[in-house]
Structures are given as structure tokens and as C-alpha cells.
C-alpha positions as CSV (number, residue, x, y, z in Angstrom):
1,X,40.6,-0.2,-67.0
2,X,41.3,-1.9,-63.8
3,X,44.0,-0.5,-61.6
4,X,44.4,2.9,-63.7
5,X,43.8,6.1,-61.7
6,X,44.9,9.6,-62.3
7,X,47.2,11.2,-59.6
8,X,45.4,13.6,-57.4
9,X,45.8,17.3,-58.2
10,X,47.8,19.4,-55.9
11,X,46.2,22.5,-54.7
12,X,48.2,25.8,-54.6
13,X,48.2,25.6,-50.8
14,X,49.8,22.2,-50.9
15,X,52.4,23.4,-53.4
16,X,53.2,26.4,-51.1
17,X,53.6,24.3,-48.0
18,X,55.9,21.9,-49.9
19,X,58.0,24.8,-50.9
20,X,57.9,26.3,-47.4
21,X,59.1,22.9,-45.8
22,X,61.8,22.6,-48.4
23,X,63.2,26.0,-47.7
24,X,62.9,25.5,-43.9
25,X,64.7,22.1,-44.2
26,X,67.5,23.6,-46.3
27,X,67.9,26.5,-43.8
28,X,68.2,23.9,-40.9
29,X,70.8,22.0,-42.9
30,X,72.7,25.1,-43.6
31,X,72.6,26.1,-40.0
32,X,73.8,22.6,-38.9
33,X,76.7,22.7,-41.4
34,X,77.7,26.2,-40.3
35,X,77.5,25.5,-36.5
36,X,81.2,24.4,-36.1
37,X,82.2,27.6,-37.8
38,X,80.0,29.7,-35.6
39,X,81.6,27.9,-32.5
40,X,85.1,28.8,-33.8
41,X,84.1,32.5,-34.2
42,X,82.7,32.4,-30.6
43,X,79.2,33.0,-31.9
44,X,77.9,30.0,-30.3
45,X,75.9,31.8,-27.6
46,X,73.0,32.9,-29.8
47,X,70.2,34.9,-28.1
48,X,67.3,33.0,-26.6
49,X,68.9,30.6,-24.3
50,X,68.2,30.0,-20.6
51,X,64.7,31.2,-20.5
52,X,62.6,30.8,-17.4
53,X,61.0,27.2,-17.4
54,X,63.7,25.6,-19.3
55,X,65.1,22.4,-17.7
56,X,68.7,22.4,-16.9
57,X,70.5,19.5,-14.9
58,X,74.1,19.6,-14.2
59,X,76.1,16.9,-12.4
60,X,79.7,15.8,-12.3
61,X,80.6,15.1,-15.9
62,X,77.0,15.4,-17.1
63,X,75.1,18.2,-18.4
64,X,71.4,18.2,-19.8
65,X,69.6,21.2,-21.2
66,X,66.1,21.0,-22.5
67,X,64.7,24.5,-23.7
68,X,61.0,23.8,-23.3
69,X,60.1,27.5,-23.0
70,X,62.0,28.3,-26.2
71,X,60.3,25.4,-28.0
72,X,56.9,26.7,-26.9
73,X,57.7,30.3,-28.0
74,X,58.9,29.1,-31.5
75,X,56.0,26.9,-31.9
76,X,53.6,29.7,-31.0
77,X,55.4,32.0,-33.4
78,X,55.3,29.6,-36.3
79,X,51.5,28.8,-35.6
80,X,50.8,32.6,-35.7
81,X,52.8,33.1,-38.9
82,X,51.0,30.2,-40.7
83,X,47.6,31.1,-39.4
84,X,45.1,32.2,-42.1
């Protein structure tokens, strides 16, 4: 039979990672949809902002904020959680 092949089997780890990414994606989507409500309730200043090492540029009519330290800390935490 030319061109016929069985689909590869999914390992339990692959299925668990797919579920994890689905849950994380849905959580991010929920947070993005709720963000305007949080702003109206004055809960926009969530903890973790303005850490040392973050890049912040303010000029007339322009504001840029890049939370590099927060990104590194979140990446480190996720790496430690997913580590075997």
C-alpha cells in the first residue's frame, strides 16, 4: 500500500503538555477579556511592575515600558515548574 501510514502515537507527556498549553491559552484569553473590567475597578496596578532592570522610556506624548526583569522571572518560574 503506497502512501498509507498510521498516525504516530501520542505519549502521555505529549497529551499532558497539550492540555497544559490549552489551559494556559484559555487563562490568557480570559485575562485579556477581563482586563477592561479590571481597569474600571481600578485593579489595573497588579503587583510585579517596575522591577529593577525594566526598560522605561518616557517622552512627550510617548511612553514605552518593557518589563524584561519580570519576563526573566516568569520564564525562570515556569522552567522550574516544568522541570522533571
